[in-house]
MIDO-818083 format. One record per residue: y, z, x of N, C-alpha, C in turn. Coordinates in nm, 4 decimals, m for minus. Example, Ala and Ser with C-alpha at 12.3 -4.5 7.8 and 13.67 -1.06 7.14 Angstrom:
2
+----------+----------+----------+----------+----------+----------+----------+----------+----------+
|       ny |       nz |       nx |      cay |      caz |      cax |       cy |       cz |       cx |
+----------+----------+----------+----------+----------+----------+----------+----------+----------+
|  m0.5690 |   0.7800 |   1.3190 |  m0.4500 |   0.7800 |   1.2300 |  m0.3300 |   0.7800 |   1.3200 |
|  m0.2250 |   0.7080 |   1.2850 |  m0.1060 |   0.7140 |   1.3670 |   0.0030 |   0.7870 |   1.2900 |
+----------+----------+----------+----------+----------+----------+----------+----------+----------+
***
This chain:
187
+----------+----------+----------+----------+----------+----------+----------+----------+----------+
|       ny |       nz |       nx |      cay |      caz |      cax |       cy |       cz |       cx |
+----------+----------+----------+----------+----------+----------+----------+----------+----------+
|  m1.6286 |  m2.1632 |  m3.3320 |  m1.5483 |  m2.2208 |  m3.4392 |  m1.4415 |  m2.1181 |  m3.4780 |
|  m1.3194 |  m2.1442 |  m3.4377 |  m1.2126 |  m2.0500 |  m3.4677 |  m1.1491 |  m2.0807 |  m3.6038 |
|  m1.0585 |  m1.9929 |  m3.6454 |  m0.9975 |  m2.0044 |  m3.7789 |  m0.9151 |  m2.1318 |  m3.7930 |
|  m0.8412 |  m2.1690 |  m3.6877 |  m0.7599 |  m2.2911 |  m3.6928 |  m0.8484 |  m2.4136 |  m3.7135 |
|  m0.9639 |  m2.4163 |  m3.6478 |  m1.0563 |  m2.5294 |  m3.6648 |  m1.1136 |  m2.5337 |  m3.8063 |
|  m1.1375 |  m2.4173 |  m3.8640 |  m1.1878 |  m2.4125 |  m4.0017 |  m1.0838 |  m2.4700 |  m4.0988 |
|  m0.9566 |  m2.4450 |  m4.0711 |  m0.8506 |  m2.5021 |  m4.1549 |  m0.8502 |  m2.6543 |  m4.1422 |
|  m0.8680 |  m2.7048 |  m4.0206 |  m0.8737 |  m2.8500 |  m3.9992 |  m0.9931 |  m2.9109 |  m4.0729 |
|  m1.1065 |  m2.8449 |  m4.0678 |  m1.2258 |  m2.8941 |  m4.1384 |  m1.2009 |  m2.8927 |  m4.2887 |
|  m1.1357 |  m2.7881 |  m4.3375 |  m1.1001 |  m2.7826 |  m4.4796 |  m1.0154 |  m2.9044 |  m4.5177 |
|  m0.9173 |  m2.9380 |  m4.4332 |  m0.8307 |  m3.0533 |  m4.4616 |  m0.9135 |  m3.1826 |  m4.4668 |
|  m1.0071 |  m3.1968 |  m4.3764 |  m1.0935 |  m3.3158 |  m4.3762 |  m1.1762 |  m3.3215 |  m4.5045 |
|  m1.2253 |  m3.2053 |  m4.5490 |  m1.3084 |  m3.2010 |  m4.6694 |  m1.2299 |  m3.2264 |  m4.7979 |
|  m1.0971 |  m3.2136 |  m4.7947 |  m1.0169 |  m3.2416 |  m4.9143 |  m0.9976 |  m3.3913 |  m4.9378 |
|  m1.0192 |  m3.4728 |  m4.8341 |  m0.9935 |  m3.6169 |  m4.8448 |  m1.0726 |  m3.6830 |  m4.9585 |
|  m1.2040 |  m3.6604 |  m4.9721 |  m1.2757 |  m3.7248 |  m5.0829 |  m1.2226 |  m3.6845 |  m5.2207 |
|  m1.1783 |  m3.5611 |  m5.2347 |  m1.1236 |  m3.5159 |  m5.3631 |  m0.9900 |  m3.5845 |  m5.3919 |
|  m0.9101 |  m3.6021 |  m5.2864 |  m0.7835 |  m3.6734 |  m5.2992 |  m0.8088 |  m3.8175 |  m5.3443 |
|  m0.9024 |  m3.8826 |  m5.2802 |  m0.9357 |  m4.0217 |  m5.3157 |  m0.9894 |  m4.0289 |  m5.4580 |
|  m1.0732 |  m3.9339 |  m5.4961 |  m1.1301 |  m3.9323 |  m5.6316 |  m1.0215 |  m3.9232 |  m5.7380 |
|  m0.9144 |  m3.8527 |  m5.7082 |  m0.8029 |  m3.8435 |  m5.8044 |  m0.7492 |  m3.9820 |  m5.8385 |
|  m0.7437 |  m4.0714 |  m5.7410 |  m0.6935 |  m4.2065 |  m5.7665 |  m0.7976 |  m4.2946 |  m5.8331 |
|  m0.9235 |  m4.2689 |  m5.8047 |  m1.0296 |  m4.3455 |  m5.8707 |  m1.0299 |  m4.3165 |  m6.0206 |
|  m1.0076 |  m4.1912 |  m6.0565 |  m1.0131 |  m4.1509 |  m6.1975 |  m0.8771 |  m4.1469 |  m6.2661 |
|  m0.7705 |  m4.1778 |  m6.1923 |  m0.6361 |  m4.1745 |  m6.2503 |  m0.6152 |  m4.2906 |  m6.3474 |
|  m0.5641 |  m4.2581 |  m6.4647 |  m0.5157 |  m4.3564 |  m6.5625 |  m0.3908 |  m4.2952 |  m6.6251 |
|  m0.3101 |  m4.3756 |  m6.6927 |  m0.1928 |  m4.3164 |  m6.7590 |  m0.2317 |  m4.2056 |  m6.8581 |
|  m0.3520 |  m4.2157 |  m6.9172 |  m0.3982 |  m4.1110 |  m7.0085 |  m0.4385 |  m3.9843 |  m6.9330 |
|  m0.4734 |  m4.0016 |  m6.8061 |  m0.5120 |  m3.8878 |  m6.7221 |  m0.4047 |  m3.8655 |  m6.6154 |
|  m0.2821 |  m3.8509 |  m6.6606 |  m0.1669 |  m3.8324 |  m6.5722 |  m0.1842 |  m3.7100 |  m6.4822 |
|  m0.2563 |  m3.6110 |  m6.5312 |  m0.2776 |  m3.4888 |  m6.4536 |  m0.3477 |  m3.5158 |  m6.3207 |
|  m0.4241 |  m3.6268 |  m6.3125 |  m0.4936 |  m3.6585 |  m6.1873 |  m0.3936 |  m3.6864 |  m6.0747 |
|  m0.2798 |  m3.7435 |  m6.1097 |  m0.1760 |  m3.7676 |  m6.0103 |  m0.1201 |  m3.6341 |  m5.9598 |
|  m0.1071 |  m3.5375 |  m6.0492 |  m0.0588 |  m3.4054 |  m6.0092 |  m0.1625 |  m3.3300 |  m5.9264 |
|  m0.2892 |  m3.3507 |  m5.9576 |  m0.3955 |  m3.2904 |  m5.8768 |  m0.3917 |  m3.3505 |  m5.7362 |
|  m0.3754 |  m3.4836 |  m5.7270 |  m0.3648 |  m3.5501 |  m5.5964 |  m0.2449 |  m3.4964 |  m5.5195 |
|  m0.1338 |  m3.4786 |  m5.5891 |  m0.0134 |  m3.4232 |  m5.5264 |  m0.0411 |  m3.2823 |  m5.4731 |
|  m0.1070 |  m3.1999 |  m5.5520 |  m0.1412 |  m3.0643 |  m5.5091 |  m0.2320 |  m3.0638 |  m5.3870 |
|  m0.3323 |  m3.1512 |  m5.3878 |  m0.4247 |  m3.1598 |  m5.2737 |  m0.3480 |  m3.2034 |  m5.1494 |
|  m0.2597 |  m3.3011 |  m5.1659 |  m0.1852 |  m3.3516 |  m5.0512 |  m0.0911 |  m3.2448 |  m4.9953 |
|  m0.0230 |  m3.1728 |  m5.0820 |   0.0660 |  m3.0654 |  m5.0363 |  m0.0148 |  m2.9575 |  m4.9641 |
|  m0.1305 |  m2.9233 |  m5.0179 |  m0.2177 |  m2.8255 |  m4.9530 |  m0.2610 |  m2.8749 |  m4.8144 |
|  m0.2928 |  m3.0036 |  m4.8051 |  m0.3317 |  m3.0610 |  m4.6757 |  m0.2156 |  m3.0581 |  m4.5774 |
|  m0.0954 |  m3.0899 |  m4.6247 |   0.0228 |  m3.0881 |  m4.5374 |   0.0511 |  m2.9468 |  m4.4876 |
|   0.0390 |  m2.8494 |  m4.5750 |   0.0596 |  m2.7096 |  m4.5356 |  m0.0479 |  m2.6663 |  m4.4367 |
|  m0.1718 |  m2.7082 |  m4.4609 |  m0.2803 |  m2.6708 |  m4.3698 |  m0.2619 |  m2.7349 |  m4.2328 |
|  m0.1998 |  m2.8534 |  m4.2282 |  m0.1717 |  m2.9177 |  m4.1003 |  m0.0751 |  m2.8332 |  m4.0178 |
|   0.0286 |  m2.7850 |  m4.0822 |   0.1240 |  m2.6988 |  m4.0120 |   0.0591 |  m2.5651 |  m3.9762 |
|  m0.0211 |  m2.5118 |  m4.0667 |  m0.0807 |  m2.3790 |  m4.0461 |  m0.1808 |  m2.3780 |  m3.9320 |
|  m0.2678 |  m2.4781 |  m3.9242 |  m0.3706 |  m2.4736 |  m3.8192 |  m0.3087 |  m2.4828 |  m3.6798 |
|  m0.2058 |  m2.5650 |  m3.6651 |  m0.1388 |  m2.5739 |  m3.5355 |  m0.0678 |  m2.4447 |  m3.4995 |
|  m0.0008 |  m2.3872 |  m3.5967 |   0.0716 |  m2.2619 |  m3.5737 |  m0.0259 |  m2.1501 |  m3.5362 |
|  m0.1334 |  m2.1386 |  m3.6113 |  m0.2326 |  m2.0333 |  m3.5857 |  m0.2963 |  m2.0510 |  m3.4484 |
|  m0.3312 |  m2.1755 |  m3.4149 |  m0.3957 |  m2.2007 |  m3.2860 |  m0.3033 |  m2.1641 |  m3.1698 |
|  m0.1757 |  m2.1979 |  m3.1812 |  m0.0812 |  m2.1668 |  m3.0729 |  m0.0526 |  m2.0169 |  m3.0646 |
|  m0.0250 |  m1.9540 |  m3.1782 |   0.0134 |  m1.8125 |  m3.1780 |  m0.1006 |  m1.7208 |  m3.1369 |
|  m0.2214 |  m1.7522 |  m3.1800 |  m0.3356 |  m1.6663 |  m3.1474 |  m0.4123 |  m1.7168 |  m3.0252 |
|  m0.3558 |  m1.8184 |  m2.9590 |  m0.4182 |  m1.8768 |  m2.8394 |  m0.5629 |  m1.9185 |  m2.8667 |
|  m0.5821 |  m1.9853 |  m2.9809 |  m0.7146 |  m2.0325 |  m3.0198 |  m0.7274 |  m2.1837 |  m3.0041 |
|  m0.6510 |  m2.2429 |  m2.9136 |  m0.6645 |  m2.3869 |  m2.8932 |  m0.8015 |  m2.4153 |  m2.8335 |
|  m0.8605 |  m2.5261 |  m2.8760 |  m0.9948 |  m2.5604 |  m2.8293 |  m1.0088 |  m2.7121 |  m2.8241 |
|  m1.1102 |  m2.7565 |  m2.7534 |  m1.1371 |  m2.9005 |  m2.7466 |  m1.1716 |  m2.9535 |  m2.8860 |
|  m1.2457 |  m2.8751 |  m2.9638 |  m1.2789 |  m2.9175 |  m3.1002 |  m1.1519 |  m2.9315 |  m3.1830 |
|  m1.0600 |  m2.8384 |  m3.1676 |  m0.9345 |  m2.8445 |  m3.2407 |  m0.8503 |  m2.9640 |  m3.2017 |
|  m0.8589 |  m3.0039 |  m3.0742 |  m0.7845 |  m3.1206 |  m3.0275 |  m0.8347 |  m3.2490 |  m3.0919 |
|  m0.9558 |  m3.2450 |  m3.1436 |  m1.0120 |  m3.3624 |  m3.2127 |  m1.0002 |  m3.3453 |  m3.3639 |
|  m1.0342 |  m3.2271 |  m3.4145 |  m1.0357 |  m3.2049 |  m3.5592 |  m0.8979 |  m3.2156 |  m3.6230 |
|  m0.7949 |  m3.1604 |  m3.5582 |  m0.6609 |  m3.1621 |  m3.6172 |  m0.6082 |  m3.3047 |  m3.6349 |
|  m0.6058 |  m3.3878 |  m3.5287 |  m0.5571 |  m3.5247 |  m3.5516 |  m0.6489 |  m3.6052 |  m3.6432 |
|  m0.7791 |  m3.5773 |  m3.6383 |  m0.8710 |  m3.6476 |  m3.7279 |  m0.8388 |  m3.6150 |  m3.8733 |
|  m0.8144 |  m3.4888 |  m3.9015 |  m0.7763 |  m3.4489 |  m4.0372 |  m0.6477 |  m3.5150 |  m4.0824 |
|  m0.5496 |  m3.5215 |  m3.9913 |  m0.4228 |  m3.5885 |  m4.0234 |  m0.4450 |  m3.7351 |  m4.0556 |
|  m0.5173 |  m3.8028 |  m3.9666 |  m0.5385 |  m3.9472 |  m3.9837 |  m0.6146 |  m3.9773 |  m4.1124 |
|  m0.7197 |  m3.9016 |  m4.1394 |  m0.7986 |  m3.9269 |  m4.2606 |  m0.7152 |  m3.9070 |  m4.3869 |
|  m0.6400 |  m3.7976 |  m4.3915 |  m0.5604 |  m3.7700 |  m4.5106 |  m0.4481 |  m3.8722 |  m4.5263 |
|  m0.3760 |  m3.8996 |  m4.4189 |  m0.2625 |  m3.9911 |  m4.4305 |  m0.3066 |  m4.1348 |  m4.4562 |
|  m0.4089 |  m4.1809 |  m4.3847 |  m0.4538 |  m4.3192 |  m4.4095 |  m0.5086 |  m4.3352 |  m4.5504 |
|  m0.5846 |  m4.2379 |  m4.5979 |  m0.6367 |  m4.2484 |  m4.7347 |  m0.5226 |  m4.2451 |  m4.8354 |
|  m0.4189 |  m4.1652 |  m4.8086 |  m0.3044 |  m4.1588 |  m4.8997 |  m0.2299 |  m4.2916 |  m4.9027 |
|  m0.2028 |  m4.3478 |  m4.7863 |  m0.1318 |  m4.4753 |  m4.7824 |  m0.2123 |  m4.5851 |  m4.8523 |
|  m0.3407 |  m4.5901 |  m4.8259 |  m0.4248 |  m4.6947 |  m4.8868 |  m0.4345 |  m4.6744 |  m5.0375 |
|  m0.4612 |  m4.5519 |  m5.0810 |  m0.4716 |  m4.5247 |  m5.2251 |  m0.3409 |  m4.5558 |  m5.2970 |
|  m0.2284 |  m4.5233 |  m5.2321 |  m0.0986 |  m4.5451 |  m5.2956 |  m0.0516 |  m4.6899 |  m5.2841 |
|  m0.1340 |  m4.7733 |  m5.2270 |  m0.1107 |  m4.9174 |  m5.2324 |  m0.2034 |  m4.9811 |  m5.3348 |
|  m0.3280 |  m4.9371 |  m5.3374 |  m0.4290 |  m4.9987 |  m5.4239 |  m0.4185 |  m4.9564 |  m5.5696 |
|  m0.3599 |  m4.8405 |  m5.5952 |  m0.3490 |  m4.7914 |  m5.7326 |  m0.2445 |  m4.8737 |  m5.8070 |
|  m0.2902 |  m4.9652 |  m5.8885 |  m0.1988 |  m5.0572 |  m5.9576 |  m0.1310 |  m4.9925 |  m6.0781 |
|  m0.1732 |  m4.8745 |  m6.1165 |  m0.1166 |  m4.8091 |  m6.2349 |   0.0135 |  m4.7349 |  m6.2068 |
|   0.0570 |  m4.7334 |  m6.0814 |   0.1808 |  m4.6661 |  m6.0459 |   0.2946 |  m4.7674 |  m6.0373 |
|   0.4127 |  m4.7279 |  m6.0821 |   0.5289 |  m4.8171 |  m6.0768 |   0.5761 |  m4.8370 |  m5.9329 |
|   0.5721 |  m4.7320 |  m5.8526 |   0.6156 |  m4.7389 |  m5.7128 |   0.4928 |  m4.7199 |  m5.6244 |
|   0.4654 |  m4.8222 |  m5.5429 |   0.3498 |  m4.8194 |  m5.4532 |   0.3945 |  m4.8625 |  m5.3141 |
|   0.3155 |  m4.8260 |  m5.2148 |   0.3443 |  m4.8731 |  m5.0803 |   0.3180 |  m5.0231 |  m5.0733 |
|   0.4095 |  m5.0986 |  m5.0126 |   0.3804 |  m5.2403 |  m4.9905 |   0.2720 |  m5.2566 |  m4.8839 |
|   0.2040 |  m5.3671 |  m4.8869 |   0.0942 |  m5.3918 |  m4.7941 |   0.1393 |  m5.3845 |  m4.6481 |
|   0.2588 |  m5.4331 |  m4.6175 |   0.3048 |  m5.4325 |  m4.4781 |   0.3176 |  m5.2902 |  m4.4237 |
|   0.3518 |  m5.1952 |  m4.5087 |   0.3608 |  m5.0554 |  m4.4646 |   0.2216 |  m5.0051 |  m4.4266 |
|   0.1237 |  m5.0383 |  m4.5098 |  m0.0154 |  m4.9966 |  m4.4830 |  m0.0624 |  m5.0575 |  m4.3515 |
|  m0.0323 |  m5.1840 |  m4.3309 |  m0.0753 |  m5.2524 |  m4.2084 |  m0.0153 |  m5.1868 |  m4.0837 |
|   0.1110 |  m5.1481 |  m4.0901 |   0.1749 |  m5.0819 |  m3.9750 |   0.1087 |  m4.9471 |  m3.9482 |
|   0.0917 |  m4.8664 |  m4.0519 |   0.0357 |  m4.7316 |  m4.0355 |  m0.1089 |  m4.7375 |  m3.9855 |
|  m0.1902 |  m4.8182 |  m4.0487 |  m0.3320 |  m4.8254 |  m4.0120 |  m0.3485 |  m4.8904 |  m3.8746 |
|  m0.2710 |  m4.9951 |  m3.8464 |  m0.2821 |  m5.0629 |  m3.7165 |  m0.2501 |  m4.9684 |  m3.6022 |
|  m0.1447 |  m4.8906 |  m3.6163 |  m0.1084 |  m4.7953 |  m3.5109 |  m0.2225 |  m4.6984 |  m3.4842 |
|  m0.2796 |  m4.6437 |  m3.5909 |  m0.3870 |  m4.5464 |  m3.5730 |  m0.5109 |  m4.6106 |  m3.5112 |
|  m0.5414 |  m4.7335 |  m3.5496 |  m0.6567 |  m4.8027 |  m3.4901 |  m0.6322 |  m4.8351 |  m3.3427 |
|  m0.5101 |  m4.8748 |  m3.3090 |  m0.4767 |  m4.9022 |  m3.1689 |  m0.4877 |  m4.7745 |  m3.0861 |
|  m0.4374 |  m4.6637 |  m3.1403 |  m0.4473 |  m4.5360 |  m3.0686 |  m0.5940 |  m4.4968 |  m3.0512 |
|  m0.6729 |  m4.5115 |  m3.1555 |  m0.8156 |  m4.4783 |  m3.1472 |  m0.8866 |  m4.5640 |  m3.0425 |
|  m0.8572 |  m4.6925 |  m3.0413 |  m0.9160 |  m4.7817 |  m2.9416 |  m0.8716 |  m4.7412 |  m2.8014 |
|  m0.7432 |  m4.7082 |  m2.7856 |  m0.6925 |  m4.6644 |  m2.6560 |  m0.7594 |  m4.5369 |  m2.6076 |
|  m0.7777 |  m4.4425 |  m2.6974 |  m0.8457 |  m4.3174 |  m2.6623 |  m0.9887 |  m4.3469 |  m2.6162 |
|  m1.0570 |  m4.4361 |  m2.6855 |  m1.1944 |  m4.4718 |  m2.6476 |  m1.1988 |  m4.5363 |  m2.5091 |
|  m1.1066 |  m4.6268 |  m2.4817 |  m1.1025 |  m4.6933 |  m2.3508 |  m1.0733 |  m4.5917 |  m2.2410 |
|  m0.9739 |  m4.5062 |  m2.2634 |  m0.9393 |  m4.4059 |  m2.1620 |  m1.0558 |  m4.3104 |  m2.1400 |
|  m1.1259 |  m4.2736 |  m2.2459 |  m1.2403 |  m4.1835 |  m2.2314 |  m1.3517 |  m4.2511 |  m2.1502 |
|  m1.3742 |  m4.3796 |  m2.1769 |  m1.4784 |  m4.4514 |  m2.1015 |  m1.4431 |  m4.4607 |  m1.9535 |
|  m1.3153 |  m4.4770 |  m1.9218 |  m1.2724 |  m4.4897 |  m1.7829 |  m1.2695 |  m4.3546 |  m1.7130 |
|  m1.2144 |  m4.2523 |  m1.7789 |  m1.1946 |  m4.1213 |  m1.7155 |  m1.3093 |  m4.0240 |  m1.7390 |
|  m1.3916 |  m4.0475 |  m1.8401 |  m1.5000 |  m3.9571 |  m1.8786 |  m1.4485 |  m3.8235 |  m1.9315 |
|  m1.3209 |  m3.8186 |  m1.9667 |  m1.2627 |  m3.7034 |  m2.0334 |  m1.1356 |  m3.7502 |  m2.1021 |
|  m1.0913 |  m3.6697 |  m2.1985 |  m0.9727 |  m3.7091 |  m2.2734 |  m0.8999 |  m3.5848 |  m2.3194 |
|  m0.7745 |  m3.5769 |  m2.2836 |  m0.6898 |  m3.4683 |  m2.3317 |  m0.5932 |  m3.5291 |  m2.4324 |
|  m0.6128 |  m3.4971 |  m2.5584 |  m0.5288 |  m3.5515 |  m2.6639 |  m0.4182 |  m3.4507 |  m2.6924 |
|  m0.3003 |  m3.4855 |  m2.6482 |  m0.1866 |  m3.3963 |  m2.6682 |  m0.0851 |  m3.4655 |  m2.7583 |
|  m0.0415 |  m3.3969 |  m2.8617 |   0.0579 |  m3.4586 |  m2.9503 |   0.1921 |  m3.4716 |  m2.8792 |
|   0.2662 |  m3.5738 |  m2.9177 |   0.3991 |  m3.5936 |  m2.8609 |   0.5038 |  m3.5641 |  m2.9683 |
|   0.6262 |  m3.5563 |  m2.9240 |   0.7365 |  m3.5352 |  m3.0188 |   0.7410 |  m3.6513 |  m3.1186 |
|   0.7224 |  m3.7753 |  m3.0685 |   0.7263 |  m3.8920 |  m3.1577 |   0.6091 |  m3.8904 |  m3.2544 |
|   0.4937 |  m3.8451 |  m3.2078 |   0.3776 |  m3.8354 |  m3.2954 |   0.3993 |  m3.7345 |  m3.4070 |
|   0.4623 |  m3.6229 |  m3.3733 |   0.4905 |  m3.5209 |  m3.4748 |   0.5941 |  m3.5715 |  m3.5764 |
|   0.6967 |  m3.6424 |  m3.5268 |   0.7954 |  m3.7015 |  m3.6180 |   0.7307 |  m3.8065 |  m3.7083 |
|   0.6368 |  m3.8803 |  m3.6522 |   0.5650 |  m3.9799 |  m3.7318 |   0.4860 |  m3.9129 |  m3.8430 |
|   0.4118 |  m3.8093 |  m3.8080 |   0.3335 |  m3.7385 |  m3.9092 |   0.4235 |  m3.6820 |  m4.0183 |
|   0.5332 |  m3.6196 |  m3.9783 |   0.6264 |  m3.5616 |  m4.0765 |   0.6862 |  m3.6701 |  m4.1663 |
|   0.7257 |  m3.7820 |  m4.1081 |   0.7862 |  m3.8890 |  m4.1893 |   0.6829 |  m3.9546 |  m4.2804 |
|   0.5594 |  m3.9655 |  m4.2339 |   0.4544 |  m4.0212 |  m4.3191 |   0.4231 |  m3.9276 |  m4.4353 |
|   0.4211 |  m3.7980 |  m4.4080 |   0.3988 |  m3.7005 |  m4.5157 |   0.5094 |  m3.7117 |  m4.6198 |
|   0.6330 |  m3.7219 |  m4.5742 |   0.7467 |  m3.7348 |  m4.6672 |   0.7368 |  m3.8644 |  m4.7484 |
|   0.6951 |  m3.9720 |  m4.6848 |   0.6810 |  m4.0999 |  m4.7558 |   0.5738 |  m4.0907 |  m4.8637 |
|   0.4607 |  m4.0285 |  m4.8305 |   0.3530 |  m4.0123 |  m4.9293 |   0.4011 |  m3.9261 |  m5.0456 |
|   0.4696 |  m3.8171 |  m5.0144 |   0.5214 |  m3.7309 |  m5.1211 |   0.6203 |  m3.8068 |  m5.2101 |
|   0.7061 |  m3.8897 |  m5.1502 |   0.8041 |  m3.9663 |  m5.2283 |   0.7349 |  m4.0626 |  m5.3238 |
|   0.6275 |  m4.1255 |  m5.2780 |   0.5549 |  m4.2188 |  m5.3657 |   0.4740 |  m4.1426 |  m5.4696 |
|   0.4097 |  m4.0334 |  m5.4300 |   0.3360 |  m3.9523 |  m5.5276 |   0.4279 |  m3.9012 |  m5.6383 |
|   0.5501 |  m3.8658 |  m5.6000 |   0.6468 |  m3.8162 |  m5.6984 |   0.7178 |  m3.9298 |  m5.7721 |
|   0.6874 |  m4.0548 |  m5.7298 |   0.7464 |  m4.1741 |  m5.7908 |   0.8993 |  m4.1717 |  m5.7852 |
|   0.9524 |  m4.1302 |  m5.6701 |   1.0968 |  m4.1278 |  m5.6512 |   1.1492 |  m4.2709 |  m5.6409 |
|   1.2557 |  m4.3038 |  m5.7122 |   1.3056 |  m4.4415 |  m5.7108 |   1.3548 |  m4.4874 |  m5.5736 |
|   1.3865 |  m4.3944 |  m5.4870 |   1.4340 |  m4.4279 |  m5.3524 |   1.3253 |  m4.4020 |  m5.2474 |
|   1.1992 |  m4.4105 |  m5.2873 |   1.0870 |  m4.3845 |  m5.1966 |   1.0881 |  m4.4789 |  m5.0767 |
|   1.1418 |  m4.5991 |  m5.0959 |   1.1448 |  m4.6964 |  m4.9865 |   1.2205 |  m4.6430 |  m4.8637 |
|   1.3169 |  m4.5559 |  m4.8846 |   1.3904 |  m4.4973 |  m4.7718 |   1.2935 |  m4.4167 |  m4.6853 |
|   1.2044 |  m4.3431 |  m4.7502 |   1.1072 |  m4.2616 |  m4.6778 |   1.0025 |  m4.3473 |  m4.6081 |
|   0.9557 |  m4.4547 |  m4.6754 |   0.8543 |  m4.5353 |  m4.6072 |   0.9171 |  m4.6193 |  m4.4963 |
|   1.0440 |  m4.6563 |  m4.5084 |   1.1109 |  m4.7249 |  m4.3977 |   1.1211 |  m4.6326 |  m4.2761 |
|   1.1567 |  m4.5066 |  m4.2983 |   1.1631 |  m4.4087 |  m4.1887 |   1.0247 |  m4.3879 |  m4.1276 |
|   0.9232 |  m4.3802 |  m4.2129 |   0.7859 |  m4.3627 |  m4.1636 |   0.7438 |  m4.4810 |  m4.0775 |
|   0.7777 |  m4.6016 |  m4.1207 |   0.7436 |  m4.7208 |  m4.0421 |   0.8168 |  m4.7180 |  m3.9084 |
|   0.9437 |  m4.6820 |  m3.9100 |   1.0221 |  m4.6743 |  m3.7858 |   0.9556 |  m4.5795 |  m3.6861 |
|   0.9258 |  m4.4576 |  m3.7298 |   0.8652 |  m4.3595 |  m3.6393 |   0.7219 |  m4.3976 |  m3.6023 |
|   0.6514 |  m4.4633 |  m3.6932 |   0.5150 |  m4.5080 |  m3.6637 |   0.5164 |  m4.6095 |  m3.5506 |
|   0.6054 |  m4.7066 |  m3.5582 |   0.6156 |  m4.8082 |  m3.4526 |   0.6611 |  m4.7440 |  m3.3214 |
|   0.7619 |  m4.6587 |  m3.3289 |   0.8144 |  m4.5928 |  m3.2090 |   0.7066 |  m4.5090 |  m3.1400 |
|   0.6361 |  m4.4293 |  m3.2167 |   0.5315 |  m4.3449 |  m3.1566 |   0.4151 |  m4.4294 |  m3.1075 |
|   0.3843 |  m4.5362 |  m3.1782 |   0.2773 |  m4.6259 |  m3.1335 |   0.3089 |  m4.6849 |  m2.9972 |
|   0.4341 |  m4.7297 |  m2.9786 |   0.4751 |  m4.7842 |  m2.8489 |   0.4709 |  m4.6761 |  m2.7411 |
|   0.5099 |  m4.5540 |  m2.7768 |   0.5066 |  m4.4433 |  m2.6815 |   0.3627 |  m4.4123 |  m2.6388 |
|   0.2706 |  m4.4076 |  m2.7355 |   0.1304 |  m4.3807 |  m2.7016 |   0.0707 |  m4.4931 |  m2.6162 |
|   0.1075 |  m4.6170 |  m2.6448 |   0.0582 |  m4.7297 |  m2.5645 |   0.1100 |  m4.7167 |  m2.4206 |
|   0.2379 |  m4.6862 |  m2.4059 |   0.2975 |  m4.6689 |  m2.2731 |   0.2267 |  m4.5564 |  m2.1978 |
|   0.2031 |  m4.4446 |  m2.2658 |   0.1344 |  m4.3318 |  m2.2019 |  m0.0091 |  m4.3698 |  m2.1633 |
|  m0.0759 |  m4.4450 |  m2.2501 |  m0.2122 |  m4.4879 |  m2.2211 |  m0.2201 |  m4.5761 |  m2.0977 |
|  m0.1261 |  m4.6694 |  m2.0856 |  m0.1239 |  m4.7554 |  m1.9674 |  m0.0954 |  m4.6748 |  m1.8407 |
|  m0.0105 |  m4.5736 |  m1.8504 |   0.0168 |  m4.4881 |  m1.7340 |  m0.1100 |  m4.4161 |  m1.6894 |
|  m0.1862 |  m4.3656 |  m1.7862 |  m0.3112 |  m4.2961 |  m1.7528 |  m0.4091 |  m4.3933 |  m1.6885 |
|  m0.4238 |  m4.5117 |  m1.7465 |  m0.5166 |  m4.6105 |  m1.6897 |  m0.4696 |  m4.6583 |  m1.5526 |
|  m0.3396 |  m4.6765 |  m1.5356 |  m0.2860 |  m4.7200 |  m1.4069 |  m0.3092 |  m4.6127 |  m1.3010 |
|  m0.2913 |  m4.4858 |  m1.3387 |  m0.3126 |  m4.3761 |  m1.2446 |  m0.4584 |  m4.3703 |  m1.2000 |
|  m0.5500 |  m4.3920 |  m1.2930 |  m0.6929 |  m4.3919 |  m1.2591 |  m0.7239 |  m4.5094 |  m1.1678 |
|  m0.6686 |  m4.6265 |  m1.1981 |  m0.6926 |  m4.7456 |  m1.1184 |  m0.6332 |  m4.7296 |  m0.9784 |
|  m0.5132 |  m4.6725 |  m0.9697 |  m0.4484 |  m4.6492 |  m0.8404 |  m0.5298 |  m4.5515 |  m0.7571 |
|  m0.5839 |  m4.4481 |  m0.8201 |  m0.6651 |  m4.3499 |  m0.7511 |  m0.7904 |  m4.4141 |  m0.6935 |
|  m0.8525 |  m4.5022 |  m0.7704 |  m0.9743 |  m4.5706 |  m0.7234 |  m0.9436 |  m4.6662 |  m0.6082 |
|  m0.8279 |  m4.7301 |  m0.6096 |  m0.7914 |  m4.8265 |  m0.5060 |  m0.7555 |  m4.7585 |  m0.3732 |
|  m0.7190 |  m4.6299 |  m0.3788 |  m0.6843 |  m4.5604 |  m0.2554 |  m0.8055 |  m4.5023 |  m0.1846 |
|  m0.9178 |  m4.5054 |  m0.2504 |  m1.0400 |  m4.4481 |  m0.1897 |  m1.1072 |  m4.5454 |  m0.0986 |
+----------+----------+----------+----------+----------+----------+----------+----------+----------+
***
């Protein structure tokens, strides 16, 4: 268990506290929104830090290849869902944004499972589009947490990159499955 993986685990462990902030948030407990904002910013910083540390210190590992994206998905999906369900906020994510974000992640998860069943191994490598998606989703969550009146610009960008990266991951998944199928047919 290297240091980068410990940072990823820390990010995963912050998710219940982030969700609890929304469960206990009321206009009288406005500070809970600021606590949620602090937790989210800490999670976003830890996302950048664990990747940087793993690359610079050559501590990449199979566990890290699973823990890092898992931490991202848990934090971002919980943020999008909480920021839709919390009716006490003036600016919330519309349901269609949640459906796009969650659907993409579920499709990717299903694709990873299928590829793992076929290949008996899985190398999860982030793509440029995936990184842009994560960055745009983080910005969208921050815009809604801060209740910025133009938050829709950020969630529109997040949806754009989410769809684009989702299509890219699907295309890559089919290439991997086609390569495995082609290899089996040549034997």
